[in-house]
C-alpha positions in Angstrom: 13.0 3.8 18.0 15.6 2.1 19.7 19.2 1.9 18.8 19.0 -1.9 17.7 16.3 -1.4 15.0 18.2 1.8 13.8 21.3 -0.7 13.3 19.5 -3.0 11.9 18.1 -0.4 8.8 21.6 1.0 8.8 23.2 -2.2 8.1 20.4 -2.8 5.4 20.8 0.6 3.8 25.0 -0.8 3.3 23.3 -2.9 0.8 23.1 0.1 -1.7 25.6 1.6 -3.5 25.1 5.3 -3.9 24.9 7.8 -0.3 21.5 9.4 -1.8 19.9 5.2 -2.4 21.1 4.8 1.3 19.7 7.9 2.4 15.9 7.3 1.1 16.0 3.7 2.4 16.6 5.2 5.7 14.3 8.0 5.5 11.7 5.3 4.2 12.2 2.7 7.0 11.8 5.8 9.4 8.6 6.8 8.3 7.3 3.1 7.6 8.0 2.2 11.3 6.0 5.6 12.5 3.4 4.4 10.7 3.2 0.9 11.9 3.7 2.5 15.5 0.8 5.3 14.7 -1.4 2.3 13.5 -0.5 -0.1 16.5 0.5 -3.2 14.0 3.0 -4.1 16.8 -0.2 -4.9 19.2 -1.6 -7.4 16.5 0.2 -7.4 13.3 -1.5 -10.6 11.7 -5.3 -9.1 12.8 -4.3 -5.4 11.6 -3.1 -7.4 7.9 -5.8 -9.4 7.7 -8.2 -6.3 8.0 -7.0 -4.2 6.2 -6.6 -7.0 2.8 -10.0 -8.1 3.8 -11.1 -4.5 3.0 -9.0 -3.9 -0.3 -10.3 -6.8 -1.5 -13.9 -5.6 -1.0 -13.0 -2.4 -2.7 -11.1 -4.3 -6.0 -15.2 -6.8 -6.0 -17.2 -3.1 -5.5 -15.3 -1.8 -8.7 -15.1 -5.0 -10.7 -18.5 -5.2 -10.1 -19.4 -2.0 -10.8 -17.4 -2.2 -13.8 -19.5 -5.4 -15.1 -22.7 -3.3 -14.5 -21.6 -0.1 -16.5 -20.3 -2.8 -19.4 -23.7 -4.6 -19.6 -25.4 -1.4 -19.8 -23.7 0.5 -22.1 -24.2 -2.9 -24.2 -27.7 -2.8 -23.7 -28.1 0.8 -24.8 -25.9 0.1 -28.1 -28.0 -2.5 -29.7 -31.3 -1.4 -28.6 -32.1 0.3 -31.6 -30.6 -2.6 -33.9 -33.7 -4.8 -32.8 -35.9 -6.6 -35.8 -39.1 -6.0 -36.3 -41.2 -8.4 -38.2 
């Protein structure tokens, strides 16, 4: 991490009143920066974000579909014994 980026982070941390909040912000900033460097987000941040968003959306859609099927099956079994016979 170069001095220019660290200086910007320090300036942003000054928005917080307590020293503990400032340190927490700087710690989170450094961890986030390390994560971005590890995932090579600097190479193509847009593409990485798009892929991550698509994966997250697919996971949410899959969970919704599973929940829908589970609810539909549970409703079928609840009312199966209540069918009227003539």
